[in-house]
Every structure is written in structure tokens, then in C-alpha cells.
C-alpha positions as CSV (number, residue, x, y, z in Angstrom):
1,M,0.0,0.0,0.0
2,N,1.2,3.5,-0.8
3,I,1.6,5.6,2.3
4,L,0.9,9.3,1.9
5,S,3.5,12.0,2.3
6,K,2.5,15.5,3.3
7,K,5.0,16.7,0.7
8,S,2.5,15.7,-2.0
9,L,0.0,18.3,-0.9
10,V,-0.8,21.0,-3.5
11,A,0.0,24.4,-2.0
12,G,-3.4,25.8,-2.9
13,C,-5.2,23.2,-0.9
14,I,-3.4,23.8,2.4
15,G,-6.1,26.0,3.9
16,A,-8.9,23.6,3.0
17,V,-6.9,20.6,4.2
18,M,-6.2,22.2,7.6
19,A,-9.9,23.2,8.0
20,T,-11.1,19.7,7.1
21,T,-8.6,18.0,9.4
22,A,-9.6,20.3,12.3
23,A,-13.3,19.5,11.7
24,F,-12.7,15.8,12.3
25,A,-10.1,16.0,15.0
26,E,-12.4,15.0,17.8
27,D,-14.2,12.1,16.2
28,R,-11.6,9.4,15.3
29,S,-11.9,6.8,18.0
30,D,-13.3,4.2,15.7
31,W,-11.3,5.1,12.6
32,P,-8.9,2.5,11.1
33,S,-5.2,3.4,11.4
34,S,-5.0,3.5,7.6
35,I,-7.2,3.1,4.5
36,T,-6.7,1.4,1.2
37,V,-8.5,2.1,-2.0
38,G,-8.9,-0.7,-4.5
39,T,-8.4,0.5,-8.1
40,A,-7.3,-1.5,-11.1
41,S,-4.2,-2.0,-13.3
42,Q,-1.5,0.6,-13.8
43,G,-1.9,2.5,-17.0
44,G,-5.7,2.7,-16.6
45,T,-7.9,5.6,-15.4
46,Y,-8.9,3.8,-12.2
47,Y,-5.4,3.6,-10.8
48,I,-4.6,7.3,-11.6
49,Y,-7.9,8.5,-10.3
50,G,-8.0,6.3,-7.3
51,A,-4.4,7.1,-6.2
52,G,-5.2,10.8,-6.6
53,W,-8.3,10.9,-4.4
54,A,-6.7,8.6,-1.8
55,N,-3.8,11.0,-1.6
56,M,-6.2,14.0,-1.4
57,V,-8.3,12.4,1.3
58,G,-5.3,11.3,3.3
59,E,-3.9,14.8,3.3
60,A,-7.3,16.4,4.1
61,L,-8.1,14.1,7.0
62,G,-4.6,13.6,8.3
63,I,-4.6,9.8,7.9
64,S,-2.5,7.3,6.0
65,A,-4.3,6.4,2.8
66,G,-3.2,4.9,-0.5
67,A,-4.3,3.1,-3.6
68,E,-3.7,-0.6,-4.4
69,V,-3.5,-2.3,-7.8
70,T,-6.3,-4.8,-8.2
71,G,-8.1,-6.7,-11.0
72,G,-10.7,-3.9,-11.1
73,P,-14.3,-3.4,-10.2
74,V,-15.3,-7.1,-9.8
75,Q,-12.5,-7.7,-7.4
76,N,-13.0,-4.4,-5.6
77,A,-16.6,-5.2,-4.7
78,T,-15.5,-8.4,-3.1
79,L,-12.5,-6.9,-1.3
80,V,-14.8,-4.2,0.2
81,Q,-17.5,-6.8,1.1
82,M,-14.8,-8.9,2.9
83,G,-13.4,-5.9,4.7
84,E,-10.0,-6.3,3.1
85,H,-10.1,-2.8,1.6
86,A,-11.7,0.2,3.2
87,F,-12.8,1.6,-0.1
88,G,-13.1,0.5,-3.7
89,M,-14.1,1.7,-7.1
90,V,-16.7,-0.1,-9.1
91,T,-18.8,0.2,-12.3
92,T,-22.5,-0.4,-12.2
93,G,-22.5,-3.6,-14.2
94,P,-20.0,-5.6,-12.1
95,L,-21.7,-4.2,-9.0
96,V,-25.1,-5.5,-10.1
97,A,-23.7,-8.9,-10.7
98,A,-22.0,-8.9,-7.3
99,L,-25.2,-7.9,-5.5
100,Q,-27.0,-10.7,-7.3
101,G,-24.4,-13.2,-6.1
102,K,-23.1,-13.6,-9.6
103,S,-19.7,-12.1,-9.2
104,A,-17.2,-13.7,-11.7
105,L,-14.6,-14.0,-8.9
106,A,-16.9,-14.9,-5.9
107,P,-20.0,-16.6,-7.3
108,G,-22.7,-17.1,-4.7
109,M,-21.1,-14.7,-2.2
110,S,-23.5,-12.1,-0.8
111,H,-22.3,-8.5,-1.3
112,E,-25.1,-7.0,0.9
113,D,-22.7,-5.0,3.0
114,V,-21.4,-2.8,0.2
115,R,-22.4,0.9,0.3
116,A,-22.0,3.8,-2.1
117,V,-19.8,6.8,-1.1
118,F,-19.7,9.3,-4.1
119,P,-20.3,9.3,-7.9
120,M,-17.1,9.1,-10.0
121,Y,-17.6,9.3,-13.8
122,Q,-18.7,7.3,-16.7
123,T,-16.6,4.4,-17.9
124,T,-16.4,4.2,-21.7
125,L,-15.8,1.0,-23.6
126,Q,-12.9,2.0,-25.9
127,I,-10.8,0.1,-28.4
128,I,-7.4,0.9,-29.9
129,A,-5.6,-0.7,-32.9
130,L,-2.5,0.2,-35.0
131,K,-3.5,2.1,-38.1
132,S,-1.4,-0.3,-40.1
133,S,-3.7,-3.2,-39.1
134,G,-6.6,-1.9,-41.1
135,I,-8.9,-2.3,-38.0
136,D,-11.2,0.7,-37.9
137,F,-14.4,-0.6,-36.4
138,V,-15.7,-3.2,-34.0
139,D,-16.8,-5.4,-36.9
140,D,-13.2,-5.6,-38.1
141,L,-12.2,-7.5,-35.0
142,D,-13.8,-10.7,-36.4
143,G,-11.1,-13.4,-36.4
144,K,-8.7,-11.2,-34.4
145,T,-6.9,-11.5,-31.0
146,V,-7.9,-8.8,-28.7
147,G,-6.6,-7.8,-25.2
148,V,-9.5,-7.1,-22.8
149,G,-7.6,-5.9,-19.7
150,P,-7.3,-7.8,-16.3
151,A,-9.4,-10.9,-15.6
152,G,-12.5,-9.8,-13.7
153,G,-12.2,-6.1,-14.8
154,T,-15.0,-4.2,-16.5
155,A,-13.5,-4.6,-20.0
156,D,-13.1,-8.4,-19.4
157,M,-16.7,-8.6,-18.3
158,Y,-18.2,-6.7,-21.2
159,H,-16.2,-6.8,-24.4
160,P,-16.2,-10.6,-24.8
161,Q,-19.9,-10.8,-24.3
162,L,-20.6,-7.9,-26.7
163,F,-18.3,-9.4,-29.4
164,K,-20.3,-12.7,-29.1
165,K,-23.6,-10.8,-29.2
166,L,-22.5,-9.1,-32.4
167,G,-21.6,-12.5,-33.9
168,L,-17.9,-11.8,-34.0
169,N,-15.3,-14.6,-33.5
170,V,-12.8,-12.9,-31.3
171,S,-10.0,-14.5,-29.3
172,T,-9.4,-12.5,-26.0
173,R,-6.4,-12.2,-23.7
174,N,-6.1,-10.8,-20.2
175,G,-3.5,-8.4,-18.8
176,G,-2.8,-5.0,-17.3
177,A,-3.5,-1.9,-19.3
178,A,0.1,-0.9,-19.7
179,D,1.2,-4.4,-20.5
180,Q,-1.5,-4.9,-23.2
181,A,-0.7,-1.6,-24.8
182,G,2.9,-2.8,-25.1
183,Q,1.6,-6.1,-26.6
184,L,-0.3,-4.2,-29.2
185,Q,2.7,-2.2,-30.2
186,D,4.8,-5.4,-30.4
187,G,2.2,-7.1,-32.6
188,L,1.3,-9.7,-30.1
189,I,-2.4,-8.8,-30.1
190,D,-4.4,-7.2,-32.9
191,A,-6.3,-4.7,-30.8
192,F,-6.7,-3.6,-27.1
193,A,-10.3,-3.2,-25.9
194,F,-10.5,-1.5,-22.5
195,A,-13.0,0.2,-20.3
196,A,-12.2,3.4,-18.4
197,G,-12.8,7.1,-18.1
198,V,-11.5,9.2,-20.9
199,P,-8.7,9.6,-21.7
200,I,-7.0,6.3,-21.0
201,S,-3.3,7.1,-20.3
202,A,-2.2,3.9,-22.0
203,F,-4.0,5.0,-25.1
204,N,-2.4,8.5,-25.0
205,Q,1.0,6.9,-24.7
206,L,0.4,4.6,-27.6
207,E,-0.8,7.3,-29.9
208,A,2.3,9.4,-29.0
209,Q,4.5,6.5,-30.3
210,A,2.5,5.1,-33.2
211,D,-0.3,5.8,-35.7
212,V,-3.4,4.3,-34.2
213,N,-7.2,4.0,-34.6
214,I,-9.4,4.6,-31.5
215,F,-13.0,3.6,-31.7
216,S,-15.9,2.0,-29.9
217,Y,-19.3,0.5,-30.7
218,S,-21.2,2.1,-33.5
219,P,-24.9,3.2,-33.3
220,K,-25.7,0.0,-35.4
221,N,-23.8,-2.1,-32.9
222,I,-25.5,-0.4,-29.9
223,E,-28.9,-1.1,-31.4
224,K,-28.2,-4.8,-31.4
225,I,-26.8,-4.7,-27.9
226,A,-29.0,-2.3,-25.9
227,A,-32.0,-4.5,-25.0
228,D,-29.7,-7.1,-23.3
229,Y,-27.6,-4.6,-21.4
230,P,-29.8,-1.9,-19.8
231,E,-26.9,-0.7,-17.6
232,L,-25.0,0.4,-20.7
233,S,-25.8,3.7,-22.4
234,A,-24.9,5.3,-25.6
235,G,-22.2,8.0,-25.3
236,T,-19.3,9.5,-27.1
237,I,-15.5,9.7,-27.0
238,P,-14.8,13.4,-27.5
239,A,-12.3,14.2,-30.2
240,S,-10.6,16.6,-27.8
241,V,-9.2,13.8,-25.6
242,Y,-7.1,11.9,-28.2
243,S,-4.9,13.6,-30.8
244,S,-5.6,10.8,-33.3
245,L,-9.4,11.7,-33.4
246,D,-10.7,14.2,-35.8
247,E,-14.3,14.0,-34.6
248,D,-16.3,12.6,-31.7
249,V,-16.7,8.8,-31.7
250,S,-19.9,6.8,-30.8
251,A,-19.3,4.7,-27.7
252,L,-20.9,2.7,-24.9
253,S,-20.5,3.7,-21.3
254,L,-21.6,3.0,-17.7
255,W,-21.3,4.8,-14.4
256,N,-18.7,4.4,-11.6
257,F,-19.0,4.9,-7.9
258,A,-16.7,4.8,-4.9
259,I,-17.9,2.2,-2.4
260,T,-17.2,1.1,1.2
261,H,-18.4,-1.4,3.8
262,K,-21.5,-0.5,5.8
263,D,-19.5,-0.7,9.0
264,M,-17.0,1.9,8.0
265,P,-17.3,4.7,10.6
266,E,-19.8,7.3,9.6
267,S,-17.6,10.3,10.4
268,L,-14.8,8.9,8.2
269,V,-17.1,8.3,5.2
270,Y,-18.6,11.8,5.7
271,G,-15.1,13.2,5.6
272,V,-14.2,11.3,2.5
273,T,-17.4,12.4,0.7
274,K,-16.9,16.0,1.8
275,T,-13.3,16.1,0.6
276,V,-14.0,14.7,-2.8
277,M,-17.3,16.4,-3.5
278,E,-16.1,19.9,-2.4
279,N,-12.8,19.9,-4.3
280,N,-13.6,19.2,-7.9
281,D,-10.9,21.6,-9.1
282,R,-8.3,19.4,-7.3
283,M,-9.9,16.3,-8.7
284,L,-9.6,17.7,-12.2
285,Q,-5.9,18.1,-11.6
286,I,-5.8,14.3,-10.9
287,H,-7.7,13.2,-14.0
288,G,-9.9,14.8,-16.6
289,A,-12.6,12.2,-16.0
290,A,-13.3,14.0,-12.7
291,K,-15.3,16.6,-14.7
292,E,-18.2,14.2,-13.9
293,T,-17.3,13.8,-10.2
294,L,-20.1,16.1,-9.2
295,P,-22.6,15.8,-6.4
296,E,-25.6,16.0,-8.7
297,N,-24.5,12.8,-10.4
298,Y,-25.5,10.9,-7.2
299,K,-28.8,10.3,-9.1
300,Y,-27.2,7.7,-11.4
301,N,-26.8,5.3,-8.4
302,T,-30.1,3.3,-8.4
303,I,-28.3,0.1,-7.4
304,V,-26.7,0.1,-3.9
305,P,-27.7,2.0,-0.8
306,W,-25.6,5.0,0.2
307,H,-23.4,4.8,3.3
308,A,-24.9,6.8,6.2
309,G,-21.8,9.1,6.2
310,A,-22.4,9.9,2.5
311,V,-26.1,10.4,3.1
312,R,-25.3,12.9,5.8
313,W,-23.1,15.0,3.5
314,F,-25.5,14.9,0.5
315,E,-28.5,15.9,2.6
316,E,-26.7,18.7,4.4
317,N,-25.9,20.1,0.9
318,G,-29.5,19.9,-0.4
319,Y,-29.4,16.6,-2.3
320,E,-32.4,14.3,-1.4
321,I,-31.5,10.7,-1.1
322,P,-34.5,8.4,-1.6
323,A,-35.6,6.4,1.5
324,N,-34.9,3.1,-0.2
325,M,-31.3,4.2,-1.0
326,K,-30.3,4.9,2.6
327,D,-28.3,2.6,4.7
């Protein structure tokens, strides 16, 4: 686990950090000595975003906090349920499966103790291929070998199913985001299909080193998929996030939320929620996907109850949490 250093504090946040720390100075008797945030593989948005907010929270609350590399949302839900990680980051699809006892990593295990903390951003299903491959669209992946990120991650959960749904014969391989980006550049795989907030740093690094095509599911693809995957929604990859794009690209996406265990101290979860929700400028310095890390996006959680500490912050700030979504 990465332990925070106060040297990492951004100077402009010092006043806010001191104020936040003081506000929680007298209510720490039941707090853990340190907290770990489950993220995903290095090179993906989850790790960068998760390490960033863990550092920010640690500085603000004066506690040891850090991010840990994991297999992604599927594993994070189980790690939080089992109390092995204090916090985790999940997408709605894997979370629904976990709550139904259908987790790919822990089938049959109840995940009823998981609670939501704050809305993160939309995960977009994105695919990259070398321009020299002639792979421009999802349908071009038929007969190809495609990397789909770590086993149990969101990309691994969705892309293989969607390829099959579209009638494509695709051989998939698992691996970390940075590793599979390297495999693509070395010609070991034909394309790399990932799922993360935009932009994906591994994609940015690839397009800086080679001519690439970045794409996702077309409106025609989405029409065939939509009925069977209600948690997925049509979206776009903005041309502004990748230098290789000349125009916005059609895509599929789903929402992400930070989660914790229902028994995590209310005052700690309140402090975490307050820190992230009230410092969007700082979050944007961590990753551009944080443009959607806004309080009003709490409404996209219709799946798992909010932790009592999060409910307290949202309601103090004028956001009404439905009775059936409270801990």
C-alpha cells in the first residue's frame, strides 16, 4: 500500500486541508489506522484517479491512505465486502452482478454490506488498434486476437460478451492496461479493448508513439446490444481527448461509484465524501474524467444504498436521497 506523504500536498489546498482535518479532530476513536482504495491495473484511469483521491483524502483528513493495484471493479466489490479494503471503485455492471451473487470472482457470495460513497464518472468502452492493421471498427475484430484488460475487470466482463452478441469470432487475452498496450505495439495482439474514463493514459502513450485508430461501438452495434444490457448507455469519446481523433466517436458507457463497507465509521465516510465532493478543481488536476465527479450525479446510483456518512453530506448540501437508497 502506498503511504501518503504530506509533501505531495498541493499548496493551494493547504487551507482547505487544515480546515477539514480540524473538523474531524475530535471524532476518530473508531477510525482505522489507515485506509486502502482498491483501483485496477496501472496505465488505466482507475489507478490514476484512485491514487489521486486517496492522496487527497489522506492529506485532508490527516490519515494514512493509498491506492492498491487490483483486478478492477469485480475484485474491488469483493475486497470491500470482505473488509480487506476500506474503499473500492466499481462500475454499475459488475456491482449489479456482485449484489445478485453472480460475481465472476466470488460466485454465490453475498455482497449486501457494500455501500456507495460518491459518484465518480462514466466508464467508456474503448478500443485501440494500430492504423497499419486496417482495423477501424468493432466489426473488423472478427477473427482477431484482442486484449481485454485484467481478468475480472469491466473490460473483461463486457467486451467478450458484446463481441459474441454481435456475432464476432474474437480470441481474447487478459493483462494489465500498460502491458497490453505494449503487446499491441509489439504485434502480439491485434487490438486492445479497455473500459475506463477518458482519456486512458495507456491509449495516450500509444498514440504518441505510433499511428493508431481509436473507436468504440457504432450506433448500429448499440442497437443490437441495448436490449440485453440496460446498464449500458450510448455515449461518445470526445475528439478533444485523443490527438488521433478528428471527430467525436460513438461509444458505450456505464457509471462508476466509490464504495465502502456499511460498518466503516460514519464520520470517516462523511469526511471522504466531503473532501471529494467539495474539491472538484483538485480532482480535475488528478484526471480529466473527474469533470463528472459532481454531487448532482448521485442520481445515477439506483443500485446500492448510500453509506450513512455519504447520506449525511448529500442531505446537508441539499441533495435528497430516496428512502430506499439509505443505509
